[in-house]
C-alpha positions in Angstrom: -59.3 -122.7 -94.0 -62.3 -123.3 -91.7 -62.6 -119.7 -90.5 -64.2 -117.2 -92.9 -61.9 -114.6 -94.4 -64.5 -111.9 -93.8 -64.7 -112.8 -90.1 -60.9 -112.6 -89.8 -60.8 -109.3 -91.6 -63.4 -108.0 -89.2 -61.3 -109.0 -86.2 -58.2 -107.2 -87.7 -60.3 -104.1 -88.4 -61.7 -104.1 -84.8 -58.0 -103.9 -83.7 -57.7 -100.7 -85.6 -56.6 -101.5 -89.1 -58.2 -99.5 -91.9 -57.3 -102.0 -94.6 -56.4 -105.7 -94.5 -54.5 -107.7 -97.1 -55.7 -111.1 -98.1 -52.4 -112.6 -97.1 -52.7 -111.1 -93.6 -56.2 -112.4 -93.1 -55.2 -115.8 -94.4 -52.2 -116.1 -92.1 -54.2 -115.0 -89.0 -56.8 -117.5 -89.9 -54.2 -120.2 -90.0 -52.7 -119.2 -86.7 -56.1 -119.0 -85.0 -57.1 -122.4 -86.4 -53.8 -124.0 -85.1 -54.3 -122.4 -81.7 -57.9 -123.4 -81.6 -57.1 -127.0 -82.4 -54.6 -127.2 -79.6 -57.1 -125.7 -77.1 -59.8 -128.1 -78.4 -57.5 -131.1 -78.0 -56.6 -130.2 -74.5 -60.3 -129.6 -73.7 -61.1 -133.1 -75.0 -58.5 -134.6 -72.7 -60.0 -132.7 -69.8 -63.5 -133.8 -70.6 -62.4 -137.4 -70.9 -60.5 -137.2 -67.6 -63.8 -136.0 -66.0 -65.5 -139.0 -67.4 -67.5 -137.1 -70.0 -67.8 -137.3 -73.8 -69.1 -133.7 -74.0 -66.6 -130.9 -74.0 -68.0 -128.1 -71.8 -67.3 -124.4 -71.5 -65.2 -125.1 -68.3 -63.0 -127.5 -70.3 -62.2 -124.8 -72.8 -61.5 -122.3 -70.1 -59.2 -124.7 -68.3 -57.4 -125.6 -71.6 -56.8 -121.9 -72.3 -55.2 -121.5 -68.9 -52.7 -124.2 -69.4 
């Protein structure tokens, strides 16, 4: 798991939860990591298509829209 458990728990608490189980935090971290990888892969493709090696903010935004 790349994402810190404490950060994930904080996200869940910001959503209104008083308590968060370790299993819930772990599963959300896994889901966010999977989604993040997909977005990043698409952003890399967009950057390469634009002739760049650097992934920019605009690539991430476009990748999220797709």
